[in-house]
N, C-alpha and C positions, 0 to 999 in steps of 0.2 A: 552683167552688172558693170556700171560705169566705174572706171579706174579713178581713184582719188588723185588730185594733182600732187606732184612731188613736192617735197619740202626743200626749198632752196636755202642752203646754209651760208653760202658765200659765193661771190663771183667777181671777176675783174681781170687784172693782169698779173700773171704768175711768173713771167720771165720777160726780160727786156734787154736786147743786145743793141748797144749804141756804137756808132763810129764817129770819129771826129776828124775833120780836115783842117790842118794847120801847118804852119812853117816851123820846122824843128831847128833851133839854133845849134850850130856845131858844138858849142860848149856843153849843151845838154847831152848830145850824143856821145861826147867824149866821157862825160861823167858816167853815163849808163854803161858804156863799154868797159870802163875801168871797174865798175861795180860787178859787171857780169864776169869778168876775169877773176875777181876775188871770190865770187860765189862758186865758180867752177873749181877753184883751187881748194877751197875748204869744204866743198860739197854741202853748203848751207846758205840760207838767205843772207843778203847784205842790205842793210838799211840805207835808203836814199830819201832825200827830201825833194818833193815835187809840189810847187806852190806852197801851201801852208800845211801840207800833210806828209807824214812819214809813211813810206811804203817799204816792203821787203822785196828786193829784187831776187828772183829765184834763178838757179843755174840751168834753166831750160826754157824753151820757147813757149809762147802762148799761141798755139796754132801756127800761122805763118808769121807771127810777130816775134822778133828776136828777143825783145825785152819784156819779160813777164813780171809785172809788179803786183804784189799781193797786199791788200788792205783788208781790215775787218769788214769793210762795206762792199768789197768786190774785187774783181780782177781787172787790171789795166794792162793792155798791150800797147807797145810803142815800136814802130818800125821806121827805118830810114828809107825803105823802098818807096819809090814814087808810083809804083803800080797799085798800091793799096792806100786807103786812108791812113794818116799818120797814127791815129789813135783807135783803140778798140776798148770798150768798157762793158763789163758784164756784172751788174749788181748782184750781190748775194740775195737769195730769196728772202732771208730774214730782214735785210735792209729794205728791200722793195716793199715788203708787207708792213714793216715797222714804220717806215718813213713815207711810204707812198711813191708811186711812179713819178709824179711831178717833183717830189723832193729828191729822188735819186738823180734825175736829170739835172736839177739845179746844183746839186753837189758836184757832179762830174764837170759841169761847165765852170763852176767857181774854181775848182782845183786846177784844172788845165789852163784856163785863161789867165790865172795869176802867173803861170810860168811861160805861156806861149803867146799871149795876146788873144786876138779873136779866134775862136774855134767854131767851125760850122758843124753842128751836131745833126746826125741822121739816125734813123732807126733801121737796123738791118734785120731785126727779128723781134716779133712780139708774140707772146703766148697768151691767149685768152682762155679763161677757165670758168666753170660753174660747178659747184659741188651740191649734190642732192642726196636725200634719203627717201626711201619708199619705192625704189625701182628694183624689182626682182629680176635680175639678169642671169642668163646662162649662156653657155657656148652656142646653143641653138639660135640665139638672137643674131648671130653673125649673118644668117640668111635673110634677116628682116631689114638689114641696112641697105640703102642705095647710096652709092658713093661715086663721085666723079673719077676717083682713082680705082684701078682694078687690083691694087696691092693691098691685101688685108692679111693681118697676122693675128691669130687667136692665142692668148695665153691662159693656160689652166694649170692648177695644182691639185693633184688628187681628184681630178674631174670637176673641181670647183672653179667657177669663173674668176679670173684675175684681170682680164682686160682684152681689148681689141686695139690694134694699131692700123690706121688707114693711111695709105700713101707712103712715100719715101722722101728722105731729105735730099736725095740726089736731084730731085726736080726743082729744089730751091723755091717752091711755090707755097703750097699748103699741105699740111699733114694734120691728122687728128688722132687723139688717144682717148679711149674710154676705159677707165680702170677703177679698181677698188682702192680709194685713197686712204682708207683706214689702215690697210695692210702696209702700204708704202710709207706712210708717215710714222708708224710704229717701228718699222724696219730701219728707217733713217734717223730715228730719234727726234723727229720734228714735232715736239709736243705743242708748239705754239699754235698749231692748227685748231686745237680744241678751244683756244682763246678766240681765234677768228670766228669759229662756228658759233661760239657763245651759247646762249640759252636755247637756241633752236636745235642743238645737237642732242640726239638720243643715243646713248652709249650701247644700247642693245641692237642697234641697226647698223649695217655697213654704210659707208659714205661712198658714193660713186661720183667720179669726176669726169666731165666732158671737157676736153681741152683741144684747142686748135692752135697749131704752130703756123704763123703767117710769116713767111720769109721775104727777103728783099725783093725778089722778082715779082711776087704777088703784090707787095706793097706799092711798088712802082707802077704796076698795071692799074692799080686803083688811084694813082696820082698822089700817093702818100710818101712823104720823105721825112719831114721834121717831126720831133716828138709831139709838138703841139697839134700837128695835122693828124697824127696817128691816134692820139688820145681823144680828139674830137670825133673821130670816125669809128671808135670801138663798137658802138651800137650797130652801125651799118655793116661792119666786118662780121660781127656775130650773126646778123640777119642773113648775110650771104652764106656764111659757113653752115648754118643750121637749116636754111631753107633751100639752098641750091647745091652746096658741095656735099653735104652728108645729111641723110634723113633716116629715121627709123619708122618702118611701116607695119600695118596690120595686114597680114596676108588674106586675100580673098580668092575667089575662083577666077578672077581676071588674069589672063596670061601675061598682061603687060604690067610689070611690077611698079612702074612709075605711076600707075593709076591707083595703086593701093593707098588707102588713107593713112595719114600720119598718125602714129600711135598717140594716145592721150599723154603718156609719159613724156614723149619727145616734144609735144606741144608745150609742156612745162619748161623743157630745155630751151626751146625757141624763145620763150618769154623771159629768160634770165635777165636780171636787172642790171648786172655789171656795175653796181654801185659799190665800188671798193673804198673802204675806209682804212686809214693807217691806224694801227693799234698801238703804236709806240715802240721805239727801238728797244728800250730797256725790257719791256714785257716780252718782246719777241726773243731776245737773246737769253733771258732768264729761263724761258721754257725750253729753248734749244739746248742750253747747258744741262738741264735736268734730264732731257731725253738722251743726250749723248753719253752722259755719265752712266745712265741705266744700261745702255748698250755696250759700253766699254768694260764693265765689271766682268762679265763672263769671259771675254777675250783676255783681259788682264789676268784673271784667275788661271786660265789655261796656260798662258805663256810663262807665268811665274812658277807654276807647278812643274812645267817641262824643264825650265832652267834649273830649278832646285834638284830635280831628279838627276840631271846630267852632272851637276857638281857635288852630288851626294850631300846636300844640305838637309837638315832634319827640321828646321824651324825658320821663322822669319828673320831672326837675328843672324843666323849663318848665311841665309840667302842674300839679304841686303848688304852684308859686309862685302861679299864677292861682287854683287851687282854694282855697287858704288865704285869699286876699284876698276872693274872692266869698262864701265861707261866713261869714267874719267880718262882712262888711257885711250879709248876710242876717240873721244872728242879732242884730246890734246893732239893726237896725230893729225887732226883736221883743223887745228888752230881755232877752235870754238869751244866755249864752255857749255856745260849742260844748262846752266842758268840762262845763257843766251838762247839756247834752243827752247827753253820754257817760255821766255819772253816772246819769241817768234810765234809759238803756238798760241799764246794768249792773244796776240794780235789777230792771228788767223781765226780764232773763235770769237773775236769781238769782245774780249774780256778786259780791255784796257780803257 
């Protein structure tokens, strides 16, 4: 019986890592270092103005970048090292899907060029994805994939298929992930995916994601550097990844696996549209808020019950009287108020 084509729910770019080459003024580096010192002293973010946007500078690095600046739209790294691009920007997934990849790049350029003048933006990593329903996958399918990488990891929970990982990041080239997106989005509270999937989504079926991580080395091998070049080439990248780098086959008696026919399900994957539409920042962040609140309640309930037991509180009134005093003393010792911490979290969650 011929397998029906999979239902494509969404596809496009799910992660975008940008770097920027620019000249950093000594005055900016001085401001950042002073803010970093204050952040370390009070063990809390310090607000800094960059261009026309306020960021929270955290008291820790962003990978190899000394200055880690957090914004509701993403993370920005700045380094005085001449061995690295001066800037590194990683948009939040919510911003990327709410505003679109083009909008994310435009925002990054606008903010940094107001402060630094011309910034040459390059793509250091792009993740291409496609979400489908109608694919009945199991751990046995691991043997049906043919991949350019010999590194394959199977993830199962109670013998139920959760995902496959192909390749490693150490290669700095290409890696792939195939996993149950429904489980992941519920676990992380990312309810906006149901808005992205829209009317095509069937709640009774799992959503499986095929995702390729294309890193800097592979992008340069394809002659791609700028965001415009990468966006223009997403179709070609997807074609290479799904036709040459990783395929899913139907086993036959032929001992040469590369001659096995491509499965009907994977032919649907190969034909993914990659037509990504921005769904609106407000819509994305509203759904994210709802999902995160849902996930926080069980944790909050457990922490408060443990605290109440330790201080022998019998109700909320006794509990919060002690909690308020202890938290105020804790924050006073670090020269930051709880209200300031709330404001920092609101920025982090994109609620301002």
